[in-house]
FIKE-998046 format. One line per 2 residues: their letters; for each residue x negated, y negated, z negated of C-alpha. Coordinates in nm, 4 decimals. Layout:
N
a	X,Y,Z  ...
This chain:
231
mg	-14.3849,2.1009,-2.9643  -14.5838,2.3849,-2.8232
if	-14.4322,2.6356,-3.0656  -14.0867,2.5893,-2.9040
sr	-14.2095,2.7405,-2.5705  -14.3502,3.0294,-2.7542
ls	-14.0322,3.0736,-2.9614  -13.8300,3.0753,-2.6169
dl	-14.0480,3.3715,-2.5072  -13.9659,3.5497,-2.8221
lk	-13.5882,3.4911,-2.8040  -13.5484,3.5561,-2.4410
an	-13.8030,3.8326,-2.3547  -13.7149,4.1975,-2.3942
vn	-13.9332,4.4761,-2.5098  -14.0462,4.5682,-2.1503
dl	-14.1598,4.2154,-2.0697  -14.3531,4.2125,-2.4009
id	-14.5247,4.5424,-2.3111  -14.6193,4.4053,-1.9652
ra	-14.7752,4.0876,-2.1290  -14.9558,4.2355,-2.4320
ed	-15.1381,4.5619,-2.5267  -14.9489,4.5546,-2.8569
pe	-14.5990,4.3937,-2.8546  -14.5772,4.4367,-3.2434
km	-14.8860,4.2216,-3.2918  -14.7536,3.9700,-3.0436
vk	-14.4214,3.9420,-3.2290  -14.5931,3.9137,-3.5671
qi	-14.8538,3.6465,-3.4341  -14.5536,3.4384,-3.3065
ii	-14.3827,3.4552,-3.6492  -14.7120,3.3332,-3.7961
dm	-14.7638,3.0714,-3.5600  -14.4001,2.9347,-3.6178
qk	-14.4735,2.9558,-3.9889  -14.7891,2.7396,-3.9477
el	-14.5965,2.4885,-3.7279  -14.3261,2.4585,-3.9856
gk	-14.5738,2.3864,-4.2587  -14.7252,2.1078,-4.0547
st	-14.3769,1.9739,-3.9704  -14.2824,1.9808,-4.3243
qa	-14.5916,1.7892,-4.4365  -14.5211,1.5314,-4.1370
lg	-14.1698,1.5028,-4.2734  -14.3017,1.4434,-4.6277
ka	-14.5295,1.1395,-4.4876  -14.2357,1.0041,-4.2878
va	-14.0122,1.0100,-4.5738  -14.2783,0.8411,-4.8067
se	-14.3230,0.5597,-4.5228  -13.9415,0.5340,-4.4994
rm	-13.9237,0.4692,-4.8769  -14.1996,0.2103,-4.8726
ae	-14.0325,0.0122,-4.5909  -13.7044,0.0336,-4.7664
kq	-13.8717,-0.1030,-5.0858  -14.0266,-0.3984,-4.8839
yk	-13.6978,-0.4673,-4.7318  -13.5145,-0.4650,-5.0424
na	-13.7815,-0.6743,-5.2212  -13.7684,-0.9374,-4.9507
ea	-13.3867,-0.9508,-4.9719  -13.4130,-0.9910,-5.3478
ss	-13.6638,-1.2643,-5.2896  -13.4274,-1.4439,-5.0430
ks	-13.1387,-1.4405,-5.2843  -13.3537,-1.5557,-5.5581
we	-13.4680,-1.8745,-5.3666  -13.1186,-1.9525,-5.2781
dk	-13.0005,-1.9274,-5.6326  -13.2823,-2.1693,-5.7154
ak	-13.1441,-2.4049,-5.4435  -12.8167,-2.3974,-5.5985
va	-12.9465,-2.4788,-5.9337  -13.1357,-2.7648,-5.7975
la	-12.8261,-2.9045,-5.6162  -12.6293,-2.8689,-5.9438
ag	-12.8787,-3.0784,-6.1076  -12.8520,-3.3299,-5.8371
dt	-13.2199,-3.2683,-5.7130  -13.1927,-3.2401,-5.3305
el	-13.5641,-3.2455,-5.2711  -13.6283,-2.9448,-5.5150
ak	-13.3308,-2.7642,-5.3438  -13.4906,-2.8178,-5.0044
ka	-13.8156,-2.6857,-5.1158  -13.6458,-2.3606,-5.2510
la	-13.4493,-2.3305,-4.9101  -13.7754,-2.3709,-4.7247
nk	-13.9147,-2.0754,-4.9158  -13.5977,-1.8762,-4.8435
vk	-13.6307,-1.9397,-4.4813  -13.9639,-1.7936,-4.4740
vd	-13.8689,-1.4765,-4.6792  -13.5724,-1.4502,-4.4487
ed	-13.8293,-1.3842,-4.1724  -13.9980,-1.1117,-4.3827
vs	-13.6486,-0.9619,-4.4495  -13.5786,-0.9397,-4.0751
ny	-13.9105,-0.7826,-4.0046  -13.8907,-0.5365,-4.3006
ke	-13.5460,-0.4529,-4.1963  -13.6414,-0.3684,-3.8418
my	-13.9356,-0.1632,-3.9570  -13.7403,0.0381,-4.2111
et	-13.4543,0.1123,-3.9576  -13.7291,0.2326,-3.6999
is	-13.9033,0.4343,-3.9659  -13.5645,0.5778,-4.0698
sq	-13.4762,0.6859,-3.7254  -13.8064,0.8395,-3.6725
td	-13.7777,1.0429,-4.0020  -13.4440,1.1596,-3.9092
ai	-13.5734,1.3011,-3.5668  -13.8517,1.4794,-3.7525
re	-13.5988,1.6069,-4.0205  -13.3947,1.7473,-3.7400
qv	-13.6917,1.9203,-3.5782  -13.7928,2.0781,-3.9112
el	-13.4412,2.2052,-3.9583  -13.4281,2.3439,-3.6137
lk	-13.7541,2.5051,-3.6527  -13.6422,2.6613,-3.9715
sk	-13.3445,2.7999,-3.8164  -13.5394,2.9307,-3.5051
le	-13.7814,3.0992,-3.7574  -13.5034,3.2825,-3.9497
ea	-13.3538,3.4087,-3.6196  -13.7115,3.5129,-3.5105
ks	-13.7554,3.6997,-3.8404  -13.4027,3.8734,-3.8074
rq	-13.4977,3.9911,-3.4552  -13.8545,4.0923,-3.5266
am	-13.7547,4.4247,-3.6923  -13.5403,4.5082,-3.4076
li	-13.8059,4.4228,-3.1385  -14.0709,4.6263,-3.3122
ar	-13.8337,4.9234,-3.3650  -13.7398,4.8960,-2.9769
sq	-14.0967,4.8807,-2.9024  -14.2059,5.1810,-3.1053
ma	-13.8982,5.3790,-2.9526  -14.0155,5.2893,-2.6198
dt	-14.3827,5.4324,-2.7104  -14.2331,5.7424,-2.8476
qk	-14.0197,5.7973,-2.5265  -14.3251,5.7232,-2.3092
ql	-14.5353,5.9847,-2.5108  -14.2614,6.2411,-2.4929
ak	-14.2360,6.1774,-2.1132  -14.6051,6.2324,-2.0739
si	-14.6080,6.5558,-2.2814  -14.3206,6.6985,-2.0837
gg	-14.4793,6.6014,-1.7760  -14.7910,6.7838,-1.8679
in	-14.6148,7.1016,-1.9162  -14.6174,7.3348,-1.5938
ss	-14.2682,7.4743,-1.6469  -14.2733,7.7356,-1.3733
ss	-14.6041,7.8789,-1.5223  -14.4681,7.8691,-1.8788
fe	-14.1337,8.0524,-1.7836  -14.3172,8.3041,-1.5868
km	-14.5276,8.3880,-1.8949  -14.2105,8.4091,-2.1032
nk	-14.0632,8.6497,-1.8567  -14.3581,8.8744,-1.8670
me	-14.3454,8.8720,-2.2455  -13.9737,8.9518,-2.2417
dk	-14.0281,9.2484,-2.0067  -14.3174,9.3802,-2.2220
ia	-14.0799,9.3429,-2.5458  -13.8060,9.5400,-2.3387
rk	-14.0518,9.8211,-2.2730  -14.1516,9.8438,-2.6414
ea	-13.7911,9.8472,-2.7491  -13.7121,10.1366,-2.4903
ea	-14.0103,10.3497,-2.6070  -13.9079,10.2971,-2.9598
qa	-13.5578,10.4061,-2.8824  -13.6771,10.7103,-2.6905
fs	-13.8899,10.8128,-2.9879  -13.5952,10.7706,-3.2172
ei	-13.3698,10.9725,-3.0066  -13.6254,11.2532,-2.9686
ag	-13.7116,11.2624,-3.3587  -13.3270,11.2418,-3.4102
td	-13.2609,11.5607,-3.1799  -13.5048,11.7846,-3.3710
id	-13.3753,11.6696,-3.7059  -13.0012,11.7248,-3.6078
sg	-13.0897,12.0643,-3.4668  -13.2328,12.1986,-3.7970
ed	-12.9519,12.0523,-3.9848  -12.7001,12.2329,-3.7523
ef	-12.8653,12.5645,-3.8255  -12.8520,12.5053,-4.1899
sk	-12.4893,12.4057,-4.1679  -12.3888,12.7147,-3.9651
lq	-12.5563,12.9276,-4.2264  -12.3723,12.7796,-4.5075
td	-12.0455,12.7998,-4.3170  -12.0896,13.1567,-4.2383
sk	-12.1593,13.2374,-4.5871  -11.8358,13.0775,-4.7143
vd	-11.6152,13.2370,-4.4439  -11.7675,13.5931,-4.5573
se	-11.7030,13.5170,-4.9110  -11.3396,13.4098,-4.8300
lq	-11.2764,13.7318,-4.6287  -11.4036,13.9601,-4.8925
rl	-11.1736,13.7980,-5.1406  -10.8676,13.8138,-4.9311
ma	-10.9394,14.1934,-4.8418  -10.9783,14.2763,-5.1808
em	-10.6557,14.1158,-5.2909  -10.4883,14.3172,-5.0250
gq	-10.6436,14.6478,-5.1254  -10.8416,14.6729,-4.8181
vt	-11.1805,14.8045,-4.8084  -11.4664,14.6225,-4.6324
ae	-11.6916,14.7882,-4.4073  -11.9792,14.7685,-4.6358
et	-11.7463,14.9794,-4.8962  -11.6252,15.2380,-4.6698
pa	-11.7564,15.5931,-4.8006  -11.9919,15.7704,-4.5891
e	-11.8731,16.1077,-4.4488
């Protein structure tokens, strides 16, 4: 069968071989499955016809055997009745039928052998078809993965890495300058604020110190410079 050569291609070839031999490996794999299914359908029909022929040959063979036995029984009856001539006629018919028995038997055995061979081919094709179906998904997945890897390789190959990294380095320097400027402005702004806060803090501290000094001097009966009478 021509299908078995294509089936061998499917079972033995890897994805790279399929890619080399077909633009679309997935379609090729699917087409092989379709061809195998069609061939299996034809083989099944052929097997059906072979089985029908086998049964017909068997029936003819069995009928001839039954006819031979019938003539032999008639010959026995004639002999039992003492009629030798009638017995001979019955046996003459039996001899003729026995030739048919021999011919039908040979025909039946030949057809039966051919039917068995067709049946084996159909069973083999069924098993191969199941094996092909089980591998179909794997082969398609591998083909798709190969396409993806090929596309990624093309994409990566199309990128000028040195140019891209040079642009990134320039951008990084620009961002670093912006960060330095932002930090400088923050420090300047922070210095002015801190200076003003220090002045206010000093005034508050001096006021508290003066208040504490006056309190202690009053407790000790001392007169502050502000309370000393004028001469």
